MDAnalysis code that builds the backbone (N, CA, C; Angstrom):
import MDAnalysis as mda
import numpy as np

u = mda.Universe.empty(285, n_residues=95, atom_resindex=np.repeat(np.arange(95), 3), trajectory=True)
u.add_TopologyAttr("name", ["N", "CA", "C"] * 95)
u.add_TopologyAttr("resid", np.arange(1, 96))
u.add_TopologyAttr("resname", ["MET", "LYS", "ASP", "ILE", "LYS", "ARG", "PHE", "ARG", "ILE", "LEU", "GLY", "ILE", "ILE", "GLU", "GLY", "ALA", "SER", "LEU", "VAL", "ILE", "LEU", "LEU", "PHE", "LEU", "ALA", "MET", "PRO", "LEU", "LYS", "TYR", "TRP", "VAL", "GLY", "LEU", "PRO", "GLU", "VAL", "VAL", "THR", "VAL", "VAL", "GLY", "SER", "ILE", "HIS", "GLY", "ALA", "LEU", "PHE", "ILE", "ALA", "TYR", "ILE", "LEU", "PHE", "THR", "LEU", "TYR", "THR", "THR", "PHE", "LYS", "VAL", "ARG", "TRP", "SER", "PHE", "ILE", "TRP", "LEU", "PHE", "SER", "ALA", "ILE", "ALA", "VAL", "ALA", "PHE", "ILE", "PRO", "PHE", "GLY", "ASN", "PHE", "VAL", "LEU", "ASP", "ARG", "ARG", "ILE", "GLN", "SER", "LYS", "PHE", "SER"])
u.atoms.positions = np.array([
    [110.550, -158.384, -125.923],
    [110.961, -158.049, -124.253],
    [109.722, -156.986, -123.576],
    [109.035, -156.597, -124.811],
    [107.804, -155.664, -124.317],
    [106.676, -156.302, -123.570],
    [106.619, -157.884, -124.073],
    [105.868, -158.520, -122.817],
    [106.260, -158.844, -121.582],
    [107.404, -159.005, -121.364],
    [108.416, -158.980, -120.084],
    [108.154, -157.520, -119.536],
    [108.545, -156.691, -120.060],
    [108.543, -155.252, -119.634],
    [106.631, -155.640, -118.642],
    [106.070, -155.554, -119.483],
    [104.517, -155.442, -119.060],
    [104.188, -156.409, -117.836],
    [105.133, -157.435, -117.768],
    [104.602, -158.356, -117.057],
    [105.113, -158.153, -115.765],
    [106.384, -157.507, -115.670],
    [107.081, -156.767, -114.493],
    [106.175, -155.715, -114.090],
    [105.733, -154.486, -114.706],
    [105.030, -153.848, -114.399],
    [103.656, -154.138, -113.454],
    [103.209, -155.156, -114.102],
    [101.697, -156.235, -113.313],
    [102.349, -156.742, -112.317],
    [103.691, -156.847, -112.464],
    [103.863, -157.740, -110.820],
    [104.048, -156.934, -110.057],
    [104.455, -155.528, -110.443],
    [104.726, -154.718, -109.241],
    [103.279, -154.159, -108.423],
    [103.019, -153.973, -109.345],
    [101.610, -153.544, -109.024],
    [100.634, -154.615, -108.012],
    [100.845, -155.902, -108.631],
    [100.360, -157.068, -107.699],
    [100.697, -157.246, -106.452],
    [101.904, -156.930, -106.435],
    [102.545, -157.289, -105.279],
    [102.542, -155.900, -104.223],
    [102.422, -155.031, -104.903],
    [102.289, -153.813, -103.766],
    [100.504, -153.866, -103.666],
    [100.086, -154.408, -104.295],
    [98.374, -154.704, -103.440],
    [98.411, -155.501, -102.352],
    [98.869, -156.518, -102.507],
    [99.138, -157.476, -101.455],
    [99.940, -157.082, -100.428],
    [100.650, -156.099, -100.415],
    [101.583, -155.602, -99.548],
    [100.682, -154.411, -98.631],
    [99.773, -153.796, -99.282],
    [98.715, -152.792, -98.788],
    [97.840, -153.659, -98.241],
    [97.420, -154.622, -98.939],
    [96.188, -155.119, -98.164],
    [96.926, -156.022, -96.677],
    [98.002, -156.513, -96.899],
    [98.522, -157.441, -95.372],
    [98.885, -156.218, -94.350],
    [99.691, -155.195, -94.829],
    [100.220, -154.328, -93.795],
    [99.609, -152.702, -93.582],
    [98.215, -152.730, -94.706],
    [97.374, -151.428, -94.116],
    [96.305, -151.852, -93.997],
    [95.634, -152.590, -94.940],
    [93.843, -152.969, -94.535],
    [93.600, -153.880, -93.409],
    [94.529, -155.060, -93.129],
    [94.023, -155.666, -92.457],
    [94.422, -155.068, -90.711],
    [95.223, -154.133, -90.578],
    [95.320, -153.227, -89.257],
    [94.215, -152.788, -89.140],
    [93.903, -151.836, -90.335],
    [92.901, -151.066, -90.037],
    [91.568, -151.677, -89.419],
    [91.196, -152.950, -90.188],
    [90.426, -153.344, -90.089],
    [90.224, -154.151, -88.374],
    [91.514, -154.257, -88.008],
    [91.443, -155.318, -86.465],
    [91.950, -154.494, -85.631],
    [92.572, -153.105, -85.925],
    [92.850, -151.823, -84.737],
    [92.015, -151.063, -84.572],
    [91.445, -150.722, -85.845],
    [90.682, -149.531, -85.983],
    [89.239, -149.774, -85.773],
    [88.964, -150.872, -86.527],
    [87.395, -151.487, -86.982],
    [86.900, -150.680, -88.171],
    [87.637, -150.976, -89.489],
    [87.735, -150.386, -90.236],
    [87.305, -151.443, -91.397],
    [86.225, -152.265, -91.571],
    [86.447, -153.738, -92.118],
    [86.208, -152.971, -93.397],
    [85.554, -152.098, -94.080],
    [85.351, -151.516, -95.474],
    [86.836, -151.648, -96.017],
    [87.756, -151.437, -95.463],
    [89.065, -151.298, -96.249],
    [89.489, -152.351, -96.575],
    [89.195, -153.734, -95.907],
    [90.056, -154.979, -96.412],
    [88.884, -155.381, -97.589],
    [87.536, -154.772, -97.689],
    [86.400, -155.066, -98.573],
    [86.839, -154.512, -99.981],
    [87.509, -153.265, -99.695],
    [87.812, -152.548, -101.118],
    [89.346, -153.051, -101.204],
    [90.351, -152.847, -100.815],
    [91.463, -153.382, -100.922],
    [91.636, -154.636, -101.651],
    [90.573, -155.860, -100.759],
    [90.894, -156.672, -101.292],
    [90.103, -157.175, -102.401],
    [89.049, -156.185, -103.059],
    [88.892, -156.572, -104.046],
    [89.483, -156.304, -105.525],
    [90.093, -155.055, -104.906],
    [91.346, -154.656, -105.819],
    [92.235, -155.426, -106.159],
    [92.434, -155.855, -105.288],
    [93.636, -157.303, -105.036],
    [93.505, -158.381, -106.012],
    [92.335, -159.021, -105.210],
    [91.484, -160.039, -106.009],
    [91.510, -159.728, -107.742],
    [90.925, -158.856, -107.978],
    [91.171, -158.766, -109.750],
    [92.837, -158.203, -110.493],
    [93.722, -158.076, -109.560],
    [94.895, -158.104, -109.948],
    [95.642, -159.220, -110.054],
    [95.181, -160.045, -108.986],
    [95.444, -161.052, -108.621],
    [95.580, -161.930, -110.160],
    [94.299, -161.981, -110.455],
    [93.756, -162.908, -111.573],
    [94.355, -162.323, -112.938],
    [94.733, -161.234, -113.031],
    [95.465, -160.623, -114.144],
    [96.439, -161.050, -113.736],
    [96.832, -161.094, -112.948],
    [98.426, -161.196, -112.728],
    [98.646, -162.611, -113.411],
    [98.179, -163.755, -112.665],
    [97.983, -165.148, -113.032],
    [97.822, -165.116, -114.911],
    [96.807, -164.733, -115.209],
    [96.675, -164.420, -116.755],
    [97.569, -164.269, -117.364],
    [98.212, -163.343, -116.860],
    [99.241, -162.606, -117.869],
    [100.574, -163.682, -117.599],
    [101.227, -163.890, -116.703],
    [101.877, -164.819, -116.434],
    [101.734, -166.146, -117.370],
    [100.465, -166.932, -117.490],
    [100.433, -167.827, -118.454],
    [100.784, -167.358, -119.815],
    [100.014, -165.919, -119.652],
    [100.437, -166.089, -121.327],
    [101.877, -165.243, -121.660],
    [102.623, -164.564, -120.847],
    [104.063, -164.538, -120.819],
    [104.740, -165.555, -121.033],
    [104.461, -166.879, -120.361],
    [105.034, -168.011, -120.272],
    [104.706, -168.629, -121.676],
    [104.224, -168.701, -122.759],
    [103.647, -169.117, -123.830],
    [104.636, -168.146, -124.726],
    [104.453, -166.664, -124.771],
    [105.133, -165.783, -125.517],
    [106.644, -165.752, -125.886],
    [107.202, -165.930, -124.723],
    [108.310, -165.729, -124.114],
    [109.038, -167.177, -124.363],
    [108.137, -167.990, -123.987],
    [108.879, -169.075, -124.035],
    [109.682, -169.920, -122.586],
    [109.018, -169.163, -121.288],
    [109.776, -169.224, -120.106],
    [109.715, -170.982, -119.928],
    [110.578, -171.572, -118.842],
    [110.320, -173.101, -118.562],
    [109.307, -173.122, -117.367],
    [108.744, -173.859, -116.776],
    [108.183, -174.162, -116.410],
    [108.659, -173.964, -114.866],
    [109.855, -173.576, -114.472],
    [110.335, -173.079, -113.107],
    [110.148, -171.908, -112.995],
    [110.206, -170.919, -114.319],
    [109.724, -169.372, -114.324],
    [108.249, -169.487, -114.089],
    [107.343, -170.212, -114.763],
    [105.741, -170.327, -114.519],
    [105.436, -170.456, -112.818],
    [106.096, -171.393, -112.266],
    [106.298, -171.669, -111.418],
    [106.654, -170.787, -110.382],
    [107.599, -170.006, -110.031],
    [108.362, -169.283, -109.718],
    [107.335, -168.150, -109.430],
    [106.765, -167.622, -110.517],
    [106.232, -166.205, -110.909],
    [104.785, -166.442, -110.263],
    [104.144, -167.460, -109.889],
    [102.743, -167.773, -109.175],
    [103.347, -168.253, -108.066],
    [104.299, -168.776, -107.550],
    [104.473, -168.694, -105.789],
    [104.983, -167.630, -105.499],
    [105.513, -166.620, -106.278],
    [105.799, -165.479, -104.854],
    [104.506, -164.503, -104.861],
    [103.780, -164.758, -105.748],
    [102.374, -163.720, -105.679],
    [101.258, -164.433, -104.240],
    [102.121, -165.332, -103.631],
    [101.511, -165.715, -102.100],
    [102.122, -165.031, -101.009],
    [103.864, -164.640, -101.753],
    [104.589, -164.438, -100.555],
    [104.627, -162.584, -100.784],
    [104.321, -162.018, -99.272],
    [104.772, -160.344, -99.343],
    [105.943, -160.317, -99.694],
    [106.079, -159.155, -100.626],
    [107.325, -158.627, -101.250],
    [108.142, -159.594, -102.313],
    [107.274, -161.178, -102.716],
    [108.122, -161.757, -103.264],
    [108.061, -161.386, -105.094],
    [106.921, -160.530, -104.932],
    [107.130, -159.916, -106.746],
    [108.258, -159.187, -106.796],
    [108.381, -158.008, -105.889],
    [109.788, -157.411, -105.967],
    [111.068, -157.908, -106.114],
    [111.413, -159.052, -105.611],
    [112.297, -159.881, -105.618],
    [112.322, -160.781, -107.080],
    [111.326, -161.209, -106.929],
    [111.041, -161.674, -108.616],
    [111.521, -160.900, -109.722],
    [110.959, -159.643, -109.619],
    [111.642, -158.439, -110.916],
    [112.635, -158.322, -110.553],
    [113.512, -158.222, -109.543],
    [114.829, -158.101, -109.354],
    [115.389, -159.179, -110.863],
    [114.974, -160.258, -109.909],
    [115.686, -161.198, -110.883],
    [115.133, -161.492, -112.627],
    [114.350, -160.953, -112.563],
    [114.032, -160.821, -114.476],
    [114.503, -159.681, -114.686],
    [114.589, -158.732, -113.899],
    [115.766, -157.478, -114.651],
    [116.794, -157.791, -115.322],
    [117.650, -158.787, -114.455],
    [119.160, -159.202, -114.264],
    [119.263, -160.215, -115.160],
    [117.993, -160.761, -115.640],
    [118.537, -161.807, -116.506],
    [118.205, -161.456, -118.079],
    [116.994, -160.831, -118.100],
    [116.602, -160.448, -119.167],
    [116.956, -159.087, -119.788],
    [117.416, -158.264, -118.938],
    [118.046, -156.742, -119.180],
    [119.414, -156.656, -119.755],
])
């Protein structure tokens, strides 16, 4: 259960970084003219995304998730607020 809890925490952090990138950094770049914000936030999000994918693979093998869970966990990382929905689903299924 510790692995699932860690996965959920990393998923929330990665999901939040995507939301910040899309809804804060991108508007600041195009509306205010601050491209540096996207550079910084994008780099942080990229590192978190790689960590999330690696930890998704680790959790899949450790917890013995099906490939449906693996595919879902990776797919939601590309959808704004997707990790929050997956977190709710994991919380209800594994709690």
